[in-house]
C-alpha positions in Angstrom: -0.2 -17.1 -40.1 1.8 -16.3 -37.0 -0.1 -16.7 -33.7 -0.6 -13.4 -31.8 1.1 -13.8 -28.5 -0.4 -12.8 -25.2 1.3 -11.3 -22.2 0.2 -10.3 -18.7 1.7 -7.2 -17.3 2.1 -6.5 -13.5 0.5 -3.1 -13.2 1.2 -1.2 -10.0 -0.1 2.1 -11.2 3.3 3.7 -11.5 5.1 4.9 -14.6 7.5 2.0 -15.1 4.8 -0.7 -15.3 2.8 1.5 -17.6 5.8 2.0 -20.0 6.7 -1.7 -19.9 3.3 -2.7 -21.0 3.3 0.0 -23.7 6.6 -1.2 -25.1 5.3 -4.7 -25.6 1.9 -3.4 -26.9 3.8 -1.5 -29.6 5.1 -4.9 -30.9 1.7 -6.2 -31.6 1.4 -8.4 -28.5 -1.9 -8.7 -26.8 -1.4 -7.3 -23.3 -3.6 -7.4 -20.3 -2.8 -6.2 -16.8 -2.8 -7.8 -13.4 -2.8 -6.1 -10.0 -2.5 -7.9 -6.7 -4.3 -6.4 -3.7 -2.4 -7.1 -0.5 -4.2 -4.7 1.8 -1.0 -2.6 2.1 -1.5 -0.9 -1.2 -1.4 2.9 -1.3 -3.8 2.8 -4.2 -7.5 2.8 -3.3 -9.7 5.0 -1.2 -7.5 5.9 1.8 -5.2 8.2 -0.1 -8.3 10.4 -0.9 -9.6 10.8 2.7 -7.6 13.7 3.9 -7.7 17.3 2.7 -3.9 17.4 2.4 -4.3 15.0 -0.5 -7.2 17.0 -2.2 -5.0 18.0 -5.1 -4.2 14.4 -6.0 -6.6 12.7 -8.5 -9.1 10.6 -6.6 -8.5 7.4 -8.6 -7.0 4.0 -8.4 -3.8 4.5 -10.5 -3.7 0.8 -11.6 -7.1 1.1 -13.1 -6.3 4.5 -14.6 -3.1 3.1 -16.3 -5.1 0.2 -17.8 -7.6 2.7 -19.2 -4.8 4.8 -20.7 -3.3 1.7 -22.4 -6.7 0.4 -23.5 -6.1 -2.9 -21.7 -8.2 -5.1 -19.4 -7.0 -5.1 -15.8 -7.5 -8.1 -13.5 -7.5 -7.2 -9.8 -6.7 -10.2 -7.6 -7.3 -10.2 -3.8 -4.4 -11.9 -2.2 -4.8 -10.5 1.4 -4.9 -13.9 3.1 -2.1 -15.4 0.9 0.1 -12.4 1.4 0.3 -12.9 5.2 3.0 -15.5 4.9 5.1 -13.2 2.7 5.0 -10.5 5.3 5.3 -12.6 8.4 8.0 -15.1 7.1 10.0 -13.4 4.4 12.8 -15.8 3.2 14.9 -12.8 2.1 14.1 -10.5 5.0 12.9 -6.9 5.2 14.1 -3.7 3.6 14.6 -0.5 5.6 11.1 -0.9 7.2 8.7 -3.8 7.2 8.8 -4.2 3.5 9.7 -7.7 2.3 10.3 -6.4 -1.2 12.2 -9.3 -2.7 9.8 -11.9 -1.3 6.9 -9.8 -2.5 8.1 -9.6 -6.0 8.7 -13.4 -6.0 5.2 -13.9 -4.8 3.5 -11.6 -7.3 5.5 -13.0 -10.3 4.6 -16.5 -9.0 0.9 -15.6 -8.9 1.2 -14.2 -12.4 2.8 -17.4 -13.6 -0.1 -19.4 -12.2 -2.5 -17.0 -13.9 -0.9 -17.3 -17.4 -1.0 -21.1 -17.1 -4.7 -21.0 -16.2 -5.6 -18.5 -18.9 -3.6 -19.5 -21.9 -1.2 -16.5 -21.9 2.4 -16.8 -23.1 4.6 -14.6 -20.8 4.9 -12.1 -18.0 5.9 -8.4 -18.1 7.2 -6.3 -15.3 8.5 -2.7 -15.1 11.7 -3.6 -13.3 14.9 -1.7 -14.0 18.3 -2.9 -12.9 19.7 -0.8 -10.1 16.5 1.2 -9.5 15.6 -0.3 -6.1 18.3 -1.5 -3.7 16.5 -4.6 -2.4 14.5 -6.1 -5.3 16.0 -4.7 -8.5 19.7 -5.6 -8.3 20.9 -8.0 -11.1 21.3 -10.8 -8.6 17.9 -10.1 -7.0 16.2 -10.2 -10.4 17.7 -13.7 -11.0 16.2 -14.7 -7.6 12.8 -13.5 -8.6 12.9 -15.4 -11.9 14.0 -18.6 -10.1 11.9 -18.5 -6.9 8.7 -17.4 -8.7 8.9 -20.1 -11.3 8.7 -17.4 -14.0 12.2 -18.2 -15.2 12.6 -17.1 -18.8 8.8 -16.5 -19.3 9.6 -13.3 -17.3 10.4 -10.3 -19.5 11.5 -6.9 -18.2 11.1 -4.7 -21.3 12.7 -1.5 -19.8 16.1 -3.2 -19.1 15.9 -6.4 -21.2 19.0 -5.5 -23.3 21.1 -5.6 -20.1 19.9 -9.2 -19.3 20.2 -12.5 -21.0 17.5 -13.0 -23.6 14.2 -14.4 -22.3 12.1 -17.0 -24.1 9.8 -14.4 -25.7 13.0 -12.8 -27.3 14.7 -16.0 -28.3 11.4 -17.4 -29.9 10.8 -14.2 -31.8 7.6 -13.3 -30.0 9.1 -9.8 -29.4 12.0 -8.0 -31.1 14.9 -7.7 -28.6 16.2 -4.7 -30.6 13.1 -2.8 -29.8 13.4 -3.4 -26.1 15.4 -1.0 -23.8 18.5 -1.0 -21.7 17.6 1.3 -18.8 19.6 1.0 -15.6 20.2 2.9 -12.4 18.1 5.2 -10.3 17.7 8.1 -12.8 14.2 8.6 -14.0 15.2 10.7 -17.0 15.0 7.8 -19.5 11.5 6.8 -18.4 10.3 10.4 -18.5 11.7 10.8 -22.1 10.0 7.6 -23.1 6.7 8.7 -21.6 7.0 11.9 -23.6 7.8 9.9 -26.8 4.5 8.0 -26.2 2.6 11.2 -25.5 2.0 10.1 -21.9 1.8 13.3 -19.8 -0.3 12.3 -16.8 0.9 9.5 -14.6 1.6 8.7 -10.9 4.6 10.3 -9.4 7.7 8.3 -10.3 9.3 6.4 -7.5 6.4 7.4 -5.2 6.0 3.9 -3.9 2.9 1.8 -3.9 3.1 0.0 -0.5 2.6 1.3 3.0 5.1 -1.2 4.3 7.9 1.0 2.9 6.7 3.8 5.2 8.6 4.1 8.5 5.6 5.4 10.5 3.3 2.7 9.2 5.8 0.0 9.9 6.3 1.3 13.4 2.5 1.1 14.0 2.3 -2.4 12.6 5.1 -3.6 14.9 3.4 -1.9 17.9 0.1 -3.7 17.0 1.9 -7.1 17.1 3.7 -6.2 20.4 0.5 -5.1 22.1 -1.4 -8.2 21.0 1.6 -10.5 21.7 1.2 -12.2 18.3 2.4 -11.5 14.8 -0.9 -11.6 12.9 -3.5 -9.2 11.5 -6.9 -8.9 9.8 -7.7 -6.6 6.9 -9.5 -4.1 9.3 -6.3 -3.9 11.4 -4.1 -2.9 8.5 -6.7 -0.5 7.1 -7.0 1.3 10.5 -3.2 1.7 10.6 -3.5 3.9 7.5 -5.9 6.5 9.1 -5.8 8.8 12.1 -3.4 9.8 14.8 -2.4 6.8 16.9 -1.5 7.2 20.6 -0.6 4.5 23.0 -0.7 5.9 26.6 -0.7 2.4 28.1 0.6 -0.9 26.9 -2.9 -2.5 26.9 -4.8 0.1 24.8 -4.3 2.8 22.2 -6.4 5.6 20.7 -7.1 6.1 17.0 -8.0 9.7 16.7 -9.6 11.2 13.6 -7.6 14.3 12.4 -10.3 15.8 10.2 -13.8 15.3 8.8 -12.7 12.8 6.2 -11.0 10.6 8.7 -13.9 10.9 11.2 -16.2 9.6 8.5 -13.9 6.7 7.8 -13.7 5.8 11.4 -17.4 5.9 11.8 -17.6 2.7 9.9 -15.8 1.0 12.8 -17.9 2.4 15.7 -19.8 -0.8 16.4 -16.5 -2.7 16.6 -14.8 -0.4 19.2 -15.6 1.6 22.3 -15.4 5.1 21.0 -15.5 8.7 22.2 -16.4 12.2 20.9 -17.2 15.6 22.4 -20.8 16.3 23.1 -20.9 20.0 22.2 -17.7 20.8 20.3 -16.3 19.9 16.9 -13.6 17.4 17.4 -12.3 13.9 16.6 -14.0 10.5 16.7 -11.7 8.4 18.8 -11.6 4.6 18.8 -10.2 2.6 21.7 -8.2 -0.4 20.5 -7.6 -2.7 23.5 -9.0 -3.2 26.9 -9.4 0.0 28.8 -10.6 0.3 32.4 -12.5 3.4 33.9 -9.2 5.3 34.6 -8.0 4.5 31.1 -11.3 5.8 29.6 -11.1 9.0 31.6 -7.6 9.5 30.3 -8.9 8.8 26.8 -11.6 11.4 27.3 -9.1 14.1 28.3 -7.1 13.3 25.1 -10.3 13.4 23.0 -11.0 16.9 24.5 -7.4 18.0 23.8 -7.7 17.3 20.1 -11.1 19.1 19.7 -12.3 22.7 19.5 -12.9 22.7 23.3 -9.2 22.2 24.1 -8.9 25.6 25.8 -11.9 25.2 28.1 -11.8 24.2 31.7 -14.4 21.5 31.2 -15.6 19.5 28.2 -18.3 16.9 28.2 -17.2 13.7 26.4 -19.5 10.9 25.4 -18.1 7.4 25.8 -20.0 4.9 23.7 -19.1 1.5 25.0 -18.9 -1.4 22.6 -21.3 -3.3 24.8 -23.6 -1.2 26.9 -25.2 2.3 27.0 -23.3 5.5 26.5 -22.0 7.6 29.4 -21.0 11.2 29.6 -17.9 12.3 31.5 -16.9 15.9 32.1 -13.1 16.3 31.8 -10.4 18.9 31.7 -8.6 18.7 28.3 -5.1 17.4 28.7 -2.4 20.1 28.0 -0.3 19.3 25.0 2.8 19.6 27.2 1.6 16.7 29.4 1.4 14.3 26.5 4.7 12.4 26.3 6.2 12.1 22.9 6.5 8.4 23.2 2.8 8.0 23.3 2.6 9.0 19.6 3.1 6.1 17.2 
C-alpha cells in the first residue's frame, strides 16, 4: 500500500494559504497548518478593539481557516527569534519596515525544522508568482527555497505549474496536473477557485496580515527606536503601537491616548507600568506617558488629555495624574486648543 504523505501548510488566515492547503487536501494528502506569531500579526485581539471594526468577525482568521478545512493548526510563538529578522534583514525592507523576503525565508525555515521534528514530508505555501513585488517574484521564490533550506520540499500549489517540479511532484506524492498555474496580481483566479470549492466566507484578499506593511505603524516603530536610542523592542512595546493616538510633544516622552472605550480598556492593562492621566469628572481618554516627563511635561500632557475628552470646550478641567511610583495628584488645566497642537506631534 502507498504511504499517505503528510504536509504542513503555512496558514496566514488569508485566502491564498487556505486555497493552497485545500488543493493538496483534495489529492488525499494529510495536511496540517502552522502559523507563526511574531507580535506584528494583524490577526488576534487588537483588530476587534475599536468600534470602527465592529462589522468584522471577531476571530483569528488562521484558526478559522483551519476549522473550515478541518485541519489541526499549530500556532508557534517566534516573538524573540523574529527580532533578528526585523532588525537585521539580509534582503532589506519593503515600502515600510516590512522585511518580507527575510520573513518568508524565516518562516519556511521554521516550517522545515518542524517537518523534520514531526515526521512530515513537505511544506505548502500560498505564494503566487508576481502577486507581491518583494517576496513573490520568481527570483525571490528561488531565494526563499534556498535560504530557508526548504529547497524542493517547498511546494506552491497555486503557481506550481509555472515553476520547476518540486520533490512531491517528481516523486508522485501529488499530481502536478492537478496543481495550478496562477500568476500576477489579479485575484480573479483565486476567487473562482474559492467558489468552486464552495468557500464563500474568508478574509479580505490582499488585505495584509502584518502591521509592518503599514506606513503609520512603521513610523511609530522608528520613532520608538529614535527616542530610546536603540533598535530593540519588547512585546508590550509593539502591542502598544497598535492601539491609541500617539503624540510626541517632546523628544523625551510621548502620549498614548485612548480613542474610545475599547482602547481605554486595553490601555488599562498597562496602568501599573506607566504614569497615566484621565479626566476626573468628564468622559475622556486614558493617557499613558511613555518616557521621562517632568512637571512641565505632565502639565502639557494634562492639557492634551483634557483636549481629547468631553470637557474640551470648558475653561478648566481637573485631570488626575497617577504617577507610576507615588500617589496621584490632581491638576486643573485649560484644554489645549486643537489649533495649538502642531501636526508634527502626531505619529
